[in-house]
TITORLUM-893951 format. One record per atom (N, C-alpha, C): residue number from 1; atom name; x, y, z. Coordinates in Angstrom, 2 decimals, decimal comma. Example, Ala and Ser with C-alpha at 12.3 -4.5 7.8 and 13.67 -1.06 7.14 Angstrom:
2
R   num   atome        xx        yy        zz
R     1       N     13,19     -5,69      7,80
R     1      CA     12,30     -4,50      7,80
R     1       C     13,20     -3,30      7,80
R     2       N     12,85     -2,25      7,08
R     2      CA     13,67     -1,06      7,14
R     2       C     12,90      0,03      7,87
REM end
This chain:
227
R   num   atome        xx        yy        zz
R     1       N      1,04     -1,43     -0,02
R     1      CA     -0,41     -0,11     -0,31
R     1       C      1,29      1,56      0,67
R     2       N      0,61      2,23     -0,38
R     2      CA      1,65      3,93     -0,51
R     2       C      0,46      4,20      0,37
R     3       N      0,73      4,84      0,55
R     3      CA     -0,44      6,22      2,14
R     3       C      0,72      7,86      1,28
R     4       N      0,21      8,36      0,92
R     4      CA      0,58      9,37     -0,07
R     4       C      1,66      8,84     -1,23
R     5       N      2,66      9,87     -1,58
R     5      CA      3,46      9,95     -2,22
R     5       C      4,48     11,19     -2,60
R     6       N      5,20     11,46     -3,40
R     6      CA      6,15     11,95     -3,46
R     6       C      5,49     13,03     -4,53
R     7       N      4,86     12,78     -5,62
R     7      CA      4,57     13,82     -6,72
R     7       C      3,60     14,87     -5,83
R     8       N      3,42     16,38     -6,12
R     8      CA      2,87     17,28     -5,80
R     8       C      1,66     17,53     -5,46
R     9       N      0,99     16,70     -4,81
R     9      CA     -0,66     17,18     -4,17
R     9       C     -0,98     15,49     -4,13
R    10       N      0,20     14,69     -4,23
R    10      CA     -0,17     13,51     -3,35
R    10       C     -0,13     12,93     -2,08
R    11       N      0,67     13,91     -1,30
R    11      CA      0,43     13,89      0,13
R    11       C     -0,69     13,61      0,47
R    12       N     -1,39     13,12      2,25
R    12      CA     -2,02     13,45      2,62
R    12       C     -2,19     14,15      3,96
R    13       N     -3,00     15,23      4,81
R    13      CA     -2,93     15,62      5,65
R    13       C     -3,64     14,26      6,98
R    14       N     -2,80     14,14      8,10
R    14      CA     -3,03     13,32      8,81
R    14       C     -3,25     13,43     10,14
R    15       N     -3,64     14,22     10,82
R    15      CA     -4,47     15,14     11,98
R    15       C     -5,45     14,69     12,93
R    16       N     -5,46     15,35     14,08
R    16      CA     -5,84     14,96     15,23
R    16       C     -6,82     14,18     15,35
R    17       N     -6,31     12,62     14,75
R    17      CA     -6,86     11,91     15,62
R    17       C     -7,26     11,48     16,96
R    18       N     -7,81     10,47     17,35
R    18      CA     -7,62      9,93     19,05
R    18       C     -6,43      8,88     19,16
R    19       N     -5,88      8,35     18,68
R    19      CA     -4,78      7,58     18,62
R    19       C     -3,64      7,77     17,69
R    20       N     -3,41      6,85     16,25
R    20      CA     -2,11      7,06     15,94
R    20       C     -2,36      7,05     14,43
R    21       N     -1,88      8,77     14,16
R    21      CA     -1,82      8,49     12,78
R    21       C     -2,19      8,05     11,60
R    22       N     -1,34      6,83     11,59
R    22      CA     -0,64      5,51     11,00
R    22       C     -0,45      5,01     12,06
R    23       N     -0,98      3,57     11,78
R    23      CA     -0,73      2,14     12,33
R    23       C     -0,64      1,28     11,33
R    24       N      0,66      0,47     11,26
R    24      CA      1,04     -0,38     10,22
R    24       C      1,23     -1,68     11,03
R    25       N      0,40     -2,52     11,19
R    25      CA      0,35     -3,43     12,88
R    25       C      0,60     -5,00     12,07
R    26       N      1,68     -5,77     12,16
R    26      CA      1,73     -6,74     12,15
R    26       C      1,88     -7,44     11,56
R    27       N      2,57     -9,26     11,04
R    27      CA      3,34     -9,14     10,43
R    27       C      3,41     -9,29      8,79
R    28       N      2,23     -8,87      8,44
R    28      CA      1,27     -8,89      7,28
R    28       C      1,42     -7,35      6,78
R    29       N      1,71     -6,71      7,30
R    29      CA      1,71     -5,17      7,19
R    29       C      3,10     -5,17      6,49
R    30       N      3,22     -5,12      5,69
R    30      CA      4,65     -5,30      5,66
R    30       C      5,14     -4,56      3,24
R    31       N      5,93     -3,91      3,89
R    31      CA      6,07     -3,72      1,82
R    31       C      5,69     -2,12      1,66
R    32       N      4,70     -1,30      3,10
R    32      CA      4,34     -0,65      2,43
R    32       C      5,17      0,92      2,32
R    33       N      4,54      2,22      1,95
R    33      CA      5,33      3,21      1,87
R    33       C      5,03      4,21      2,47
R    34       N      4,74      5,08      3,12
R    34      CA      4,32      6,24      3,74
R    34       C      5,02      7,46      3,31
R    35       N      4,24      8,70      2,37
R    35      CA      5,43      9,12      2,38
R    35       C      4,71     10,83      1,28
R    36       N      5,06     11,56      1,92
R    36      CA      4,78     13,35      1,82
R    36       C      3,50     13,96      1,89
R    37       N      3,27     13,49      3,50
R    37      CA      2,02     13,46      4,87
R    37       C      2,49     14,44      5,37
R    38       N      1,59     15,19      5,73
R    38      CA      2,02     16,15      7,24
R    38       C      0,75     15,06      7,92
R    39       N      1,72     14,57      9,67
R    39      CA      1,31     14,11     10,27
R    39       C      1,07     14,65     11,43
R    40       N      0,36     15,18     11,73
R    40      CA      0,11     16,00     12,97
R    40       C      0,11     17,45     13,16
R    41       N     -0,16     18,05     11,86
R    41      CA      0,41     19,77     11,82
R    41       C     -0,92     20,02     11,39
R    42       N     -1,40     21,16     10,99
R    42      CA     -2,80     21,54     10,65
R    42       C     -2,30     21,32      9,01
R    43       N     -2,57     22,45      7,92
R    43      CA     -2,89     22,07      6,83
R    43       C     -1,20     22,71      6,47
R    44       N     -1,12     24,04      6,83
R    44      CA      0,32     24,34      6,57
R    44       C      1,21     24,06      6,45
R    45       N      1,10     22,95      7,70
R    45      CA      1,97     22,67      8,10
R    45       C      3,48     23,64      9,06
R    46       N      2,78     24,31      9,22
R    46      CA      3,62     25,56     10,90
R    46       C      3,42     25,13     11,95
R    47       N      1,74     24,97     12,19
R    47      CA      1,53     24,67     13,47
R    47       C     -0,17     23,55     13,39
R    48       N      0,31     23,48     14,70
R    48      CA      0,19     21,65     15,24
R    48       C     -1,61     21,32     14,99
R    49       N     -1,78     20,02     14,65
R    49      CA     -3,37     19,37     15,20
R    49       C     -2,90     18,20     15,29
R    50       N     -1,86     18,06     16,49
R    50      CA     -1,34     16,54     16,11
R    50       C     -2,80     15,55     16,66
R    51       N     -2,16     13,98     16,19
R    51      CA     -2,84     12,90     16,81
R    51       C     -2,81     12,98     18,10
R    52       N     -3,35     11,87     18,93
R    52      CA     -3,17     11,40     20,25
R    52       C     -2,65     10,94     20,98
R    53       N     -1,92      9,39     19,82
R    53      CA     -0,80      9,08     19,88
R    53       C      0,27      9,78     18,86
R    54       N      0,52      8,90     18,40
R    54      CA      2,00      8,68     17,63
R    54       C      1,48      9,24     15,97
R    55       N      2,87      9,87     15,27
R    55      CA      2,16     10,08     14,32
R    55       C      2,13      8,76     13,34
R    56       N      3,09      7,51     13,04
R    56      CA      3,40      6,73     12,50
R    56       C      3,70      5,27     13,37
R    57       N      2,68      4,80     13,50
R    57      CA      2,95      3,14     14,79
R    57       C      3,66      2,38     14,06
R    58       N      4,77      1,73     14,39
R    58      CA      5,05     -0,01     13,14
R    58       C      4,65     -1,18     14,66
R    59       N      4,14     -1,25     14,56
R    59      CA      3,95     -2,53     15,80
R    59       C      4,08     -4,40     14,77
R    60       N      4,89     -4,39     15,06
R    60      CA      5,49     -5,70     14,47
R    60       C      5,29     -6,11     13,26
R    61       N      5,37     -5,46     12,12
R    61      CA      5,00     -4,77     11,23
R    61       C      6,56     -4,60     10,47
R    62       N      7,41     -5,77      9,19
R    62      CA      8,17     -5,43      8,60
R    62       C      8,43     -5,16      7,81
R    63       N      9,80     -3,80      7,49
R    63      CA     10,15     -3,61      6,21
R    63       C      9,71     -3,00      4,98
R    64       N      8,93     -2,11      5,97
R    64      CA      8,13     -0,97      5,50
R    64       C      9,28      0,39      5,07
R    65       N      8,67      1,41      4,60
R    65      CA      9,48      2,82      3,95
R    65       C      8,88      3,50      4,55
R    66       N      9,10      4,74      5,78
R    66      CA      8,60      5,91      5,58
R    66       C      9,28      7,04      4,72
R    67       N      8,91      8,00      4,52
R    67      CA      9,63      8,87      4,13
R    67       C     10,14      8,23      2,44
R    68       N     11,44      8,45      2,60
R    68      CA     12,25      8,06      1,41
R    68       C     13,92      9,48      0,88
R    69       N     14,16      8,91     -0,11
R    69      CA     15,01      9,88     -0,21
R    69       C     15,58     10,58     -1,47
R    70       N     14,62     10,50     -2,36
R    70      CA     13,70     11,77     -3,43
R    70       C     12,91     13,09     -3,45
R    71       N     13,14     13,77     -3,64
R    71      CA     12,51     14,91     -3,29
R    71       C     10,47     15,07     -3,31
R    72       N     10,33     14,97     -2,86
R    72      CA      9,19     15,19     -1,89
R    72       C      8,69     13,26     -1,17
R    73       N      9,69     13,21     -0,71
R    73      CA      9,18     11,78     -0,26
R    73       C      8,57     11,57      1,49
R    74       N      9,58     12,48      1,87
R    74      CA      9,27     12,68      2,83
R    74       C      8,22     13,30      3,74
R    75       N      8,03     12,97      5,26
R    75      CA      6,91     13,19      5,10
R    75       C      7,20     14,32      6,88
R    76       N      6,39     15,27      7,56
R    76      CA      6,23     16,18      8,42
R    76       C      5,82     15,49      9,45
R    77       N      6,06     14,62     10,51
R    77      CA      5,74     13,99     11,66
R    77       C      5,56     15,00     13,14
R    78       N      5,09     15,80     13,15
R    78      CA      4,90     16,92     14,37
R    78       C      4,34     17,28     15,13
R    79       N      3,66     17,53     16,33
R    79      CA      3,23     17,94     17,22
R    79       C      1,79     17,05     17,63
R    80       N      2,35     15,70     17,65
R    80      CA      1,93     14,52     17,65
R    80       C      1,99     14,33     19,84
R    81       N      0,65     13,67     20,24
R    81      CA      1,02     13,40     21,66
R    81       C      1,57     12,55     21,76
R    82       N      2,16     11,76     21,28
R    82      CA      3,61     10,60     21,73
R    82       C      4,14     10,68     21,39
R    83       N      4,78     10,03     20,88
R    83      CA      6,06     10,12     19,35
R    83       C      6,18      9,97     18,15
R    84       N      7,04     11,00     17,10
R    84      CA      6,50     10,83     15,51
R    84       C      6,61      9,77     15,52
R    85       N      7,35      8,91     15,51
R    85      CA      7,39      7,67     14,75
R    85       C      7,94      6,33     16,08
R    86       N      7,01      5,26     16,41
R    86      CA      7,57      3,99     17,23
R    86       C      7,81      2,72     16,49
R    87       N      8,56      2,31     16,50
R    87      CA      9,14      0,97     16,43
R    87       C      8,72     -0,57     17,27
R    88       N      7,63     -0,99     17,68
R    88      CA      8,13     -1,39     19,06
R    88       C      7,34     -3,40     18,06
R    89       N      8,29     -4,29     19,05
R    89      CA      8,02     -5,88     18,74
R    89       C      8,94     -6,20     17,85
R    90       N      9,30     -7,06     18,35
R    90      CA     10,79     -7,99     17,54
R    90       C      9,85     -8,36     15,73
R    91       N      8,68     -8,28     15,73
R    91      CA      8,31     -8,76     14,34
R    91       C      8,91     -7,27     13,24
R    92       N      9,06     -5,99     13,67
R    92      CA      9,69     -4,75     12,70
R    92       C     10,99     -4,83     13,10
R    93       N     10,34     -4,98     11,78
R    93      CA     12,23     -5,18     11,09
R    93       C     13,32     -4,92     10,05
R    94       N     13,89     -4,14      9,95
R    94      CA     14,35     -3,78      8,01
R    94       C     13,53     -2,86      7,50
R    95       N     12,76     -2,19      8,97
R    95      CA     12,35     -0,52      7,76
R    95       C     12,79      0,58      7,97
R    96       N     13,00      1,47      6,84
R    96      CA     13,99      2,34      6,67
R    96       C     12,51      3,48      7,09
R    97       N     13,75      4,46      8,11
R    97      CA     12,53      6,11      7,83
R    97       C     13,69      6,80      7,46
R    98       N     13,64      7,89      6,57
R    98      CA     14,14      8,82      5,93
R    98       C     13,89      9,76      5,07
R    99       N     14,17     10,46      5,51
R    99      CA     14,03     11,93      5,04
R    99       C     13,13     12,87      5,80
R   100       N     13,10     12,69      6,12
R   100      CA     10,89     12,98      7,10
R   100       C     11,66     13,79      8,46
R   101       N     10,88     14,97      8,62
R   101      CA     11,34     16,02      9,62
R   101       C      9,97     15,81     10,54
R   102       N     10,96     15,44     11,01
R   102      CA     10,25     15,30     13,17
R   102       C      9,88     15,55     14,08
R   103       N      9,51     16,64     14,35
R   103      CA      9,35     17,69     15,41
R   103       C      9,89     18,84     15,21
R   104       N      9,32     19,20     14,38
R   104      CA     10,15     20,59     13,09
R   104       C      8,82     21,01     12,56
R   105       N      8,95     22,28     11,81
R   105      CA      7,43     22,22     10,89
R   105       C      7,59     21,68      9,46
R   106       N      7,19     22,42      8,87
R   106      CA      7,48     21,74      7,88
R   106       C      9,37     22,36      6,86
R   107       N      8,80     24,13      7,28
R   107      CA     10,98     24,54      6,90
R   107       C     11,43     23,98      7,18
R   108       N     11,34     22,72      9,11
R   108      CA     12,17     22,53      9,22
R   108       C     13,15     23,72     10,21
R   109       N     12,85     25,00     10,67
R   109      CA     13,06     26,25     11,39
R   109       C     12,88     26,32     12,17
R   110       N     11,18     26,73     12,95
R   110      CA     10,76     26,12     13,93
R   110       C     10,10     24,67     14,67
R   111       N      9,68     25,34     16,09
R   111      CA      9,72     24,27     17,08
R   111       C      8,15     23,60     17,01
R   112       N      7,93     22,26     16,30
R   112      CA      6,47     21,75     16,60
R   112       C      6,44     20,32     17,06
R   113       N      7,35     19,84     18,32
R   113      CA      8,25     19,10     18,77
R   113       C      6,73     18,46     19,39
R   114       N      7,03     16,55     18,88
R   114      CA      6,51     15,84     19,89
R   114       C      6,21     15,78     20,79
R   115       N      5,12     15,07     21,85
R   115      CA      4,95     15,14     23,34
R   115       C      6,48     13,96     24,02
R   116       N      7,05     13,26     23,30
R   116      CA      7,59     12,32     23,61
R   116       C      8,47     12,17     22,83
R   117       N      9,23     10,95     22,49
R   117      CA     10,30     10,79     21,22
R   117       C      9,85     10,95     19,61
R   118       N     11,00     11,86     19,25
R   118      CA     10,90     11,66     18,55
R   118       C     10,49     10,68     17,11
R   119       N     12,02      9,80     17,81
R   119      CA     11,25      8,01     17,02
R   119       C     11,81      7,11     18,67
R   120       N     11,22      6,24     18,64
R   120      CA     11,19      5,26     20,08
R   120       C     11,51      3,63     19,79
R   121       N     12,24      3,30     20,08
R   121      CA     12,30      2,16     19,30
R   121       C     12,10      0,68     20,26
R   122       N     11,55     -0,08     19,91
R   122      CA     11,43     -1,34     22,19
R   122       C     11,57     -2,81     20,90
R   123       N     12,05     -3,33     21,41
R   123      CA     12,44     -5,05     20,34
R   123       C     12,14     -5,27     18,97
R   124       N     12,67     -3,75     18,89
R   124      CA     12,70     -4,28     17,36
R   124       C     14,22     -4,06     16,32
R   125       N     14,26     -4,69     15,52
R   125      CA     15,14     -5,00     14,83
R   125       C     15,95     -4,61     13,87
R   126       N     17,03     -4,31     13,20
R   126      CA     17,47     -4,42     11,47
R   126       C     16,72     -3,31     11,16
R   127       N     16,70     -1,78     11,88
R   127      CA     15,48     -0,84     11,09
R   127       C     16,70      0,25     10,62
R   128       N     16,15      0,58      9,60
R   128      CA     17,29      2,05      9,23
R   128       C     16,92      3,10      9,85
R   129       N     17,53      3,82     10,35
R   129      CA     17,11      5,23     10,45
R   129       C     18,16      6,55      9,91
R   130       N     17,52      7,27      8,65
R   130      CA     18,44      7,76      7,56
R   130       C     18,97      6,51      6,64
R   131       N     20,34      7,33      6,50
R   131      CA     21,50      6,76      5,95
R   131       C     22,50      7,79      5,04
R   132       N     23,21      6,65      4,29
R   132      CA     23,50      7,29      3,46
R   132       C     24,29      8,28      2,07
R   133       N     23,11      7,87      2,01
R   133      CA     23,08      8,19     -0,13
R   133       C     22,06      9,92      0,45
R   134       N     22,11     10,58     -0,57
R   134      CA     21,14     12,41     -0,42
R   134       C     20,10     12,26     -0,30
R   135       N     19,31     12,84      0,78
R   135      CA     18,33     13,13      1,51
R   135       C     18,00     11,93      2,20
R   136       N     18,52     11,14      2,04
R   136      CA     18,19     10,11      3,68
R   136       C     18,33     10,47      4,49
R   137       N     18,26     11,53      5,32
R   137      CA     18,81     11,67      6,75
R   137       C     17,58     12,45      7,14
R   138       N     17,34     12,51      8,44
R   138      CA     16,39     12,69      9,12
R   138       C     16,67     13,87      9,72
R   139       N     15,36     14,86      9,39
R   139      CA     15,25     15,89     10,71
R   139       C     15,17     15,72     11,54
R   140       N     15,46     15,51     13,41
R   140      CA     14,49     15,13     14,39
R   140       C     14,77     16,34     15,45
R   141       N     14,24     16,30     16,18
R   141      CA     14,57     18,11     16,62
R   141       C     13,24     19,33     17,36
R   142       N     13,22     19,39     18,34
R   142      CA     12,53     20,12     19,17
R   142       C     11,00     18,89     20,08
R   143       N     11,98     17,75     20,02
R   143      CA     10,90     16,58     20,53
R   143       C     10,94     16,99     22,27
R   144       N     10,06     16,43     22,70
R   144      CA      9,87     17,21     24,23
R   144       C     10,50     16,31     25,62
R   145       N     10,93     14,91     24,67
R   145      CA     12,24     14,43     26,05
R   145       C     13,07     13,53     24,29
R   146       N     13,33     12,31     24,58
R   146      CA     14,72     11,98     23,62
R   146       C     14,28     12,68     22,24
R   147       N     15,24     12,92     21,17
R   147      CA     14,69     12,31     19,60
R   147       C     14,94     11,38     19,58
R   148       N     16,05      9,99     19,33
R   148      CA     15,76      9,42     19,64
R   148       C     16,20      7,94     20,96
R   149       N     15,39      7,10     20,84
R   149      CA     15,54      6,42     21,81
R   149       C     15,16      4,95     21,94
R   150       N     16,51      3,94     21,76
R   150      CA     16,56      3,20     21,84
R   150       C     16,62      1,96     23,26
R   151       N     15,52      1,05     23,00
R   151      CA     15,18      0,45     24,49
R   151       C     15,31     -1,68     23,71
R   152       N     15,98     -2,49     24,63
R   152      CA     15,90     -3,44     24,14
R   152       C     15,67     -3,71     22,76
R   153       N     16,62     -3,39     21,80
R   153      CA     16,67     -2,85     20,65
R   153       C     17,85     -2,99     20,12
R   154       N     18,11     -4,17     18,70
R   154      CA     19,65     -4,26     18,42
R   154       C     20,16     -4,46     17,67
R   155       N     21,02     -4,07     16,61
R   155      CA     21,27     -4,22     15,28
R   155       C     20,59     -3,15     14,20
R   156       N     20,78     -2,09     15,03
R   156      CA     19,63     -0,61     14,19
R   156       C     21,32      0,42     13,17
R   157       N     20,29      1,24     12,32
R   157      CA     21,78      1,62     12,34
R   157       C     21,04      3,18     12,36
R   158       N     21,45      4,16     13,05
R   158      CA     21,03      5,88     13,08
R   158       C     22,27      6,36     12,49
R   159       N     22,07      6,78     11,17
R   159      CA     22,71      8,04      9,95
R   159       C     22,78      8,81      9,56
R   160       N     23,45      9,56      9,45
R   160      CA     23,97     10,76      8,56
R   160       C     21,83     11,41      8,72
R   161       N     21,92     11,55     10,08
R   161      CA     20,68     12,45     10,38
R   161       C     21,22     13,39     11,52
R   162       N     20,13     14,06     11,18
R   162      CA     19,87     15,93     11,71
R   162       C     19,59     15,95     13,66
R   163       N     19,76     15,70     14,38
R   163      CA     19,29     14,97     16,11
R   163       C     18,61     16,38     16,54
R   164       N     18,65     17,38     16,58
R   164      CA     18,01     18,84     17,37
R   164       C     18,86     20,27     16,45
R   165       N     18,91     19,99     15,07
R   165      CA     19,58     21,21     14,24
R   165       C     18,00     21,57     13,43
R   166       N     18,36     22,75     13,18
R   166      CA     17,18     23,22     12,55
R   166       C     17,93     22,62     11,01
R   167       N     16,87     22,91      9,98
R   167      CA     17,73     22,08      8,71
R   167       C     18,51     22,15      8,00
R   168       N     19,23     23,78      8,68
R   168      CA     20,35     24,25      7,81
R   168       C     21,69     23,56      8,97
R   169       N     21,37     22,80      9,69
R   169      CA     22,01     21,72     10,06
R   169       C     23,67     22,80     11,25
R   170       N     23,00     23,64     11,41
R   170      CA     23,93     24,60     12,54
R   170       C     23,33     25,29     13,68
R   171       N     21,93     25,48     13,76
R   171      CA     21,46     26,21     14,30
R   171       C     20,34     25,98     15,05
R   172       N     20,27     26,10     16,10
R   172      CA     19,85     25,35     17,46
R   172       C     18,03     25,51     17,55
R   173       N     17,73     23,97     17,81
R   173      CA     16,17     23,30     17,98
R   173       C     16,36     22,17     18,76
R   174       N     17,03     21,83     19,37
R   174      CA     17,44     20,76     20,17
R   174       C     16,51     20,37     20,60
R   175       N     16,14     19,21     20,88
R   175      CA     15,63     18,08     21,85
R   175       C     15,45     18,53     23,43
R   176       N     14,43     18,38     23,74
R   176      CA     14,74     18,95     25,34
R   176       C     15,49     17,26     26,22
R   177       N     15,56     16,36     25,54
R   177      CA     16,63     15,14     26,53
R   177       C     17,11     14,43     25,69
R   178       N     18,32     14,30     25,90
R   178      CA     19,28     13,48     25,05
R   178       C     19,16     13,25     24,02
R   179       N     20,51     13,28     22,82
R   179      CA     20,01     13,29     21,08
R   179       C     18,74     11,92     20,68
R   180       N     20,04     11,27     21,54
R   180      CA     20,27      9,86     21,22
R   180       C     20,64      9,35     22,50
R   181       N     19,51      8,57     23,09
R   181      CA     19,47      8,08     24,53
R   181       C     19,78      6,14     23,72
R   182       N     20,40      4,99     24,00
R   182      CA     20,64      3,97     24,80
R   182       C     20,81      3,21     26,06
R   183       N     19,17      2,72     26,33
R   183      CA     18,99      2,13     27,47
R   183       C     19,01      0,34     27,10
R   184       N     19,09     -0,41     28,51
R   184      CA     19,24     -1,53     28,44
R   184       C     18,48     -2,56     27,61
R   185       N     19,24     -3,42     27,19
R   185      CA     19,13     -4,19     25,97
R   185       C     19,21     -3,57     25,00
R   186       N     20,04     -2,39     24,80
R   186      CA     20,11     -1,58     23,74
R   186       C     21,39     -2,18     22,91
R   187       N     21,75     -3,31     22,86
R   187      CA     23,11     -3,97     21,88
R   187       C     23,47     -3,90     20,99
R   188       N     24,41     -3,62     19,90
R   188      CA     25,19     -3,68     18,87
R   188       C     24,71     -3,05     18,25
R   189       N     23,94     -1,93     18,20
R   189      CA     23,48     -0,74     17,55
R   189       C     24,62      0,12     16,87
R   190       N     24,03      0,84     15,47
R   190      CA     25,44      1,55     15,14
R   190       C     25,13      2,96     14,36
R   191       N     25,73      3,73     15,42
R   191      CA     24,81      4,98     15,31
R   191       C     26,59      6,36     14,80
R   192       N     26,32      6,51     13,29
R   192      CA     27,12      7,22     12,70
R   192       C     28,18      6,15     12,07
R   193       N     29,39      6,18     11,50
R   193      CA     29,77      5,15     10,83
R   193       C     31,07      5,98     10,10
R   194       N     31,29      5,66      9,11
R   194      CA     31,78      5,38      7,85
R   194       C     31,88      6,85      7,68
R   195       N     32,37      7,77      6,14
R   195      CA     32,79      8,92      5,21
R   195       C     30,67      8,97      4,64
R   196       N     29,92      9,90      5,51
R   196      CA     28,87     10,39      5,26
R   196       C     27,44      9,71      6,18
R   197       N     28,06      8,92      7,25
R   197      CA     27,19      8,40      7,79
R   197       C     27,70      8,99      9,32
R   198       N     27,79      9,96      9,81
R   198      CA     28,05     10,19     11,17
R   198       C     26,83     11,39     10,85
R   199       N     26,46     11,22     12,34
R   199      CA     24,93     12,26     12,18
R   199       C     25,69     13,70     13,28
R   200       N     24,44     14,55     13,05
R   200      CA     25,33     15,84     13,64
R   200       C     24,07     16,13     14,81
R   201       N     24,87     16,17     15,79
R   201      CA     23,70     15,55     17,44
R   201       C     24,17     17,13     18,18
R   202       N     23,32     18,10     18,63
R   202      CA     23,59     18,97     18,76
R   202       C     22,19     19,59     19,52
R   203       N     22,63     20,35     21,18
R   203      CA     21,98     21,35     21,49
R   203       C     21,03     20,20     22,04
R   204       N     20,97     19,88     22,94
R   204      CA     19,88     18,65     23,56
R   204       C     20,30     19,91     24,89
R   205       N     19,05     20,26     25,63
R   205      CA     18,98     21,05     26,55
R   205       C     20,03     21,16     27,62
R   206       N     20,10     21,57     28,68
R   206      CA     21,10     21,34     29,86
R   206       C     20,64     20,79     31,13
R   207       N     22,02     19,78     31,30
R   207      CA     22,16     18,41     31,69
R   207       C     21,86     17,69     31,13
R   208       N     21,44     17,49     30,24
R   208      CA     21,03     15,69     28,71
R   208       C     22,69     16,21     28,18
R   209       N     21,98     15,21     27,19
R   209      CA     23,41     14,99     26,53
R   209       C     23,57     14,35     25,44
R   210       N     24,48     14,92     24,50
R   210      CA     23,68     14,58     22,85
R   210       C     23,75     12,97     22,59
R   211       N     24,68     12,39     23,49
R   211      CA     24,41     10,41     22,86
R   211       C     24,53     10,33     24,60
R   212       N     23,39      9,91     25,10
R   212      CA     23,69      8,84     26,63
R   212       C     23,93      7,25     26,24
R   213       N     24,50      6,10     27,24
R   213      CA     24,75      5,09     26,97
R   213       C     24,76      4,55     28,46
R   214       N     24,06      3,68     28,43
R   214      CA     23,47      3,40     30,18
R   214       C     23,84      1,99     30,52
R   215       N     23,73      1,66     31,76
R   215      CA     24,09      0,35     32,21
R   215       C     23,30     -0,48     31,32
R   216       N     23,42     -1,64     30,91
R   216      CA     22,57     -3,23     30,48
R   216       C     22,81     -2,40     28,78
R   217       N     23,36     -1,75     27,79
R   217      CA     23,45     -1,51     27,04
R   217       C     24,67     -1,79     26,05
R   218       N     25,34     -2,75     25,30
R   218      CA     26,52     -3,09     25,23
R   218       C     26,36     -2,86     23,58
R   219       N     28,23     -3,49     23,71
R   219      CA     28,70     -3,10     22,05
R   219       C     27,76     -2,11     21,29
R   220       N     27,47     -1,58     21,11
R   220      CA     27,30      0,10     20,46
R   220       C     28,51      0,34     19,75
R   221       N     27,85      0,45     18,47
R   221      CA     28,92      1,85     17,52
R   221       C     29,55      2,72     17,53
R   222       N     29,40      4,18     18,00
R   222      CA     29,33      5,46     18,02
R   222       C     30,52      5,77     17,39
R   223       N     30,12      6,50     15,81
R   223      CA     32,15      6,58     15,30
R   223       C     30,74      7,87     14,37
R   224       N     32,46      9,05     14,07
R   224      CA     31,74      9,34     12,71
R   224       C     31,25     10,72     13,14
R   225       N     30,79     11,06     14,15
R   225      CA     29,54     11,78     14,57
R   225       C     30,00     13,37     14,80
R   226       N     29,41     14,17     14,49
R   226      CA     29,71     14,89     15,36
R   226       C     28,95     15,80     16,33
R   227       N     29,39     15,96     17,60
R   227      CA     28,38     15,43     18,63
R   227       C     28,94     16,90     19,48
REM end
């Protein structure tokens, strides 16, 4: 299934619902594309009309694409009552989250944060947040807790993203808590990498970290980032 699209006028406005804006639920919800939508904002994309829970929920659903690398494929997922995107349960594997604006307005310059995380990952494996191709990185900014939180989640890649900055990559649009947090059981994940894979992680609010690794989170690679 395709929800929205990269072409002009293809995207939907998905806002003001009582639970998730979009929910992909279970092993059969695979191979779907969610692209070019405003999820949690009003029609202009500069003010909030949040869904009651997340913008997009992926519950045990594999191999879906949220956003993309081509112009117009990215979604705006902001002002929602939970996370911008959550991935939960062991079946949520091989999903791509690329080119989205998560927590900012559609211009990427103003705060329109989700109530909780930009991206929440629990018990989900081998997903890719961002990437090394042009246009793959997400802007994850101005969310009211962590930019990205991983708990009991392994073998995920977080690469090429702007976490806590405006779309220009240098101006302050920090997440309130840590830019990236690895909690207990978040093992064997890669944050950054080689050429083109590093994230820019900045402007977490006072007393919070760019990247926080908690007790019980092991064997993660944090490489090539600007923090």
